[in-house]
C-alpha positions as CSV (number, residue, x, y, z in Angstrom):
1,M,0.0,0.0,0.0
2,G,1.3,3.5,-0.8
3,Y,0.3,7.0,-1.6
4,L,-0.5,8.4,-5.1
5,N,1.3,11.4,-6.5
6,N,-1.3,14.1,-6.2
7,G,0.8,16.5,-8.3
8,V,-0.7,14.9,-11.4
9,V,-4.2,13.7,-12.4
10,T,-4.2,9.9,-11.8
11,V,-6.8,7.2,-12.4
12,D,-5.9,4.3,-10.1
13,A,-8.2,1.3,-11.0
14,I,-8.1,-2.3,-9.7
15,L,-10.1,-5.4,-10.7
16,T,-12.3,-7.4,-8.4
17,K,-11.4,-11.1,-7.9
18,K,-14.0,-12.0,-10.5
19,G,-12.4,-9.5,-13.0
20,R,-9.0,-10.9,-12.5
21,E,-10.3,-14.4,-13.0
22,L,-11.9,-13.5,-16.3
23,L,-8.8,-11.6,-17.4
24,A,-6.6,-14.6,-16.7
25,R,-8.7,-16.8,-19.0
26,G,-7.5,-14.9,-22.0
27,D,-10.5,-15.9,-24.1
28,G,-12.1,-12.5,-24.5
29,S,-14.6,-13.0,-21.7
30,F,-13.2,-10.1,-19.8
31,K,-15.3,-7.0,-20.4
32,V,-15.7,-4.1,-18.0
33,T,-19.5,-3.8,-17.4
34,Q,-19.5,-2.1,-13.9
35,F,-17.3,0.2,-11.9
36,A,-17.5,2.1,-8.7
37,L,-16.3,5.5,-7.6
38,A,-15.8,6.7,-4.0
39,D,-14.6,9.7,-2.0
40,D,-13.7,8.1,1.3
41,E,-10.5,10.2,1.8
42,I,-12.0,13.6,1.0
43,D,-12.7,16.0,3.9
44,Y,-15.1,18.5,2.4
45,T,-14.9,20.7,5.5
46,L,-11.5,21.8,4.2
47,Y,-13.2,23.7,1.4
48,N,-12.6,27.3,2.3
49,P,-14.7,30.0,0.5
50,L,-13.0,32.6,2.7
51,H,-9.5,31.9,1.4
52,P,-7.6,35.3,1.3
53,S,-6.1,34.4,-2.1
54,G,-9.4,34.1,-3.9
55,S,-11.7,31.5,-5.4
56,Q,-8.9,29.6,-7.2
57,F,-7.6,28.5,-3.8
58,Y,-10.9,27.6,-2.1
59,G,-10.3,23.9,-2.6
60,Q,-6.5,24.0,-2.3
61,A,-6.4,22.0,0.9
62,I,-8.6,19.3,-0.5
63,E,-6.6,19.0,-3.7
64,N,-3.3,18.7,-1.7
65,M,-4.6,15.8,0.4
66,P,-2.7,12.5,0.0
67,L,-4.6,9.7,-1.6
68,L,-4.0,6.0,-1.0
69,E,-3.4,3.5,-3.8
70,A,-6.4,1.3,-4.6
71,F,-6.5,-2.1,-2.9
72,P,-9.2,-4.8,-2.9
73,D,-10.5,-4.8,0.7
74,E,-14.0,-3.5,0.9
75,T,-13.7,-3.1,4.7
76,K,-10.9,-0.6,4.4
77,I,-11.5,1.3,1.1
78,M,-14.5,2.6,-0.9
79,K,-16.8,2.5,2.0
80,Y,-18.6,5.6,0.7
81,K,-19.4,5.0,-3.0
82,L,-20.7,7.8,-5.1
83,A,-24.2,7.2,-6.5
84,T,-26.3,8.9,-9.1
85,L,-29.8,9.9,-7.9
86,P,-32.7,11.2,-10.0
87,R,-32.7,14.9,-10.8
88,G,-34.8,16.8,-8.3
89,T,-34.0,14.5,-5.3
90,S,-34.6,16.5,-2.2
91,K,-33.8,13.9,0.4
92,L,-31.0,11.4,0.6
93,P,-32.1,7.7,0.7
94,L,-31.8,6.0,4.0
95,L,-31.7,2.3,4.8
96,E,-34.0,0.7,7.4
97,A,-33.1,-2.8,8.5
98,G,-35.4,-3.1,11.4
99,Y,-32.6,-3.4,13.9
100,A,-30.3,-0.8,15.6
101,A,-28.3,-3.7,16.9
102,I,-28.3,-7.5,16.4
103,R,-27.9,-9.9,19.3
104,L,-27.9,-13.6,18.7
105,K,-27.3,-16.6,20.9
106,Q,-25.1,-19.4,19.6
107,G,-26.9,-21.2,16.7
108,G,-29.6,-18.5,16.6
109,S,-30.9,-17.4,13.2
110,L,-32.2,-14.1,11.8
111,A,-33.5,-12.9,8.4
112,I,-33.2,-9.3,7.6
113,T,-35.2,-7.7,4.8
114,P,-33.9,-4.1,4.3
115,Q,-36.0,-1.2,2.9
116,T,-34.9,2.0,1.4
117,L,-36.6,5.2,2.6
118,N,-36.9,8.4,0.5
119,Y,-36.0,6.8,-2.8
120,L,-37.5,7.3,-6.2
121,G,-40.4,9.3,-4.7
122,A,-41.5,6.5,-2.4
123,T,-41.7,6.7,1.4
124,S,-40.2,3.2,1.5
125,T,-39.3,0.7,-1.2
126,F,-37.3,-2.5,-1.9
127,E,-34.5,-1.9,-4.3
128,A,-34.7,-3.9,-7.6
129,G,-31.0,-4.4,-7.5
130,G,-31.1,-5.7,-4.0
131,Y,-28.6,-5.0,-1.2
132,T,-25.0,-6.0,-0.5
133,A,-24.3,-7.1,3.0
134,T,-20.8,-7.4,4.5
135,I,-20.1,-9.1,7.8
136,A,-16.7,-7.9,9.1
137,D,-15.7,-11.3,10.7
138,V,-17.4,-14.2,9.0
139,R,-16.1,-16.6,11.7
140,V,-19.0,-15.6,14.0
141,M,-21.5,-17.0,11.5
142,S,-22.1,-20.6,10.6
143,N,-24.4,-19.3,7.8
144,F,-24.4,-15.9,6.0
145,T,-26.2,-15.8,2.7
146,G,-28.3,-13.5,0.6
147,V,-31.5,-14.5,-1.2
148,G,-33.7,-13.0,-3.8
149,I,-31.1,-11.9,-6.4
150,N,-30.1,-14.5,-9.0
151,T,-27.4,-12.8,-11.0
152,E,-24.0,-14.5,-11.6
153,E,-22.3,-12.1,-9.2
154,A,-24.8,-12.7,-6.5
155,E,-24.7,-16.5,-6.9
156,R,-20.9,-16.4,-6.8
157,L,-20.7,-14.3,-3.6
158,N,-23.4,-16.3,-1.9
159,T,-21.7,-19.6,-2.4
160,V,-18.2,-18.5,-1.3
161,T,-16.8,-20.3,1.7
162,T,-14.0,-19.4,4.0
163,V,-11.4,-21.5,5.9
164,G,-12.1,-20.2,9.3
165,T,-10.0,-17.1,9.2
166,N,-11.1,-13.7,10.5
167,V,-12.0,-12.2,7.1
168,S,-15.1,-10.3,5.9
169,K,-17.7,-11.8,3.6
170,T,-20.0,-10.0,1.3
171,V,-23.3,-11.4,-0.1
172,I,-26.1,-10.0,-2.3
173,G,-29.9,-10.3,-1.9
174,T,-33.2,-8.7,-1.1
175,S,-33.0,-10.6,2.2
176,I,-30.0,-11.5,4.3
177,N,-29.9,-14.7,6.4
178,L,-27.7,-15.0,9.4
179,T,-27.0,-17.9,11.7
180,A,-24.6,-17.5,14.6
181,T,-21.7,-19.9,15.1
182,T,-21.9,-22.9,17.4
183,V,-18.1,-23.1,17.8
184,N,-17.0,-22.6,21.4
185,T,-13.3,-22.2,20.7
186,L,-13.8,-18.8,19.1
187,F,-15.0,-17.3,22.4
188,G,-11.9,-18.3,24.4
189,T,-12.5,-16.9,27.8
190,N,-15.1,-14.4,26.6
191,T,-18.9,-14.8,26.8
192,E,-19.6,-12.7,23.7
193,L,-18.2,-12.1,20.2
194,Q,-18.7,-8.8,18.5
195,T,-18.5,-7.7,14.8
196,T,-20.4,-5.4,12.5
197,L,-22.8,-5.9,9.6
198,Q,-22.9,-3.3,6.8
199,I,-25.8,-3.2,4.3
200,I,-25.7,-1.1,1.2
201,G,-28.5,-0.4,-1.3
202,R,-27.1,-1.4,-4.8
203,D,-29.3,1.1,-6.6
204,S,-29.4,4.0,-4.1
205,G,-26.0,3.8,-2.5
206,A,-27.7,4.2,0.9
207,R,-26.0,2.3,3.7
208,I,-26.3,1.3,7.3
209,T,-23.8,-0.3,9.8
210,I,-25.3,-2.5,12.5
211,P,-23.3,-3.9,15.5
212,V,-23.6,-7.6,15.9
213,T,-23.1,-9.5,19.2
214,I,-23.0,-13.3,19.5
215,T,-23.7,-14.7,23.0
216,K,-22.1,-17.9,24.2
217,V,-24.6,-20.5,25.6
218,N,-22.8,-23.8,25.0
219,N,-20.3,-25.1,27.6
């Protein structure tokens, strides 16, 4: 990981794992169909319309900020993706998952069906493109899947398995199913495990982060 030279205009793009897989085939199947933009590292409070040197320098502090090179970890970069909303939008979309916090006992299950508020002129709606959900530490779940979206990307993410390491996992669906782990060794001497669940509307860009607690019940 390093910093980009912000003295020149730079486009720093990386491929997803699926993109690298298609590129490696060398059979022409690699075609860029989607991309994402984000402004995680920009502090807009640095914009200074009172700069004594005039309007040319209002954004100087922002333009001089260091930018990180791109890297493929959705928990560390591109948390705040840019989204295009319909002209005339007066309210930013908000996500409602029905839970301010999630607490599950070992082996307990929960299904979450998010809704998007203030989107496309509706008070609340379900997004046609569904939602992406990322659990920060997939070890705390014995099952973490999305249902309701049947695209190739969704099916690939929803069938990915891990090898018991403390990595995040992302799934896609209109509903998200969670089942807490039954493995005691993860707890050590603790009685609870904690992580976070982030849900993002794939059409609106609205997001919500929910703390998740798993309570030990097995001895």
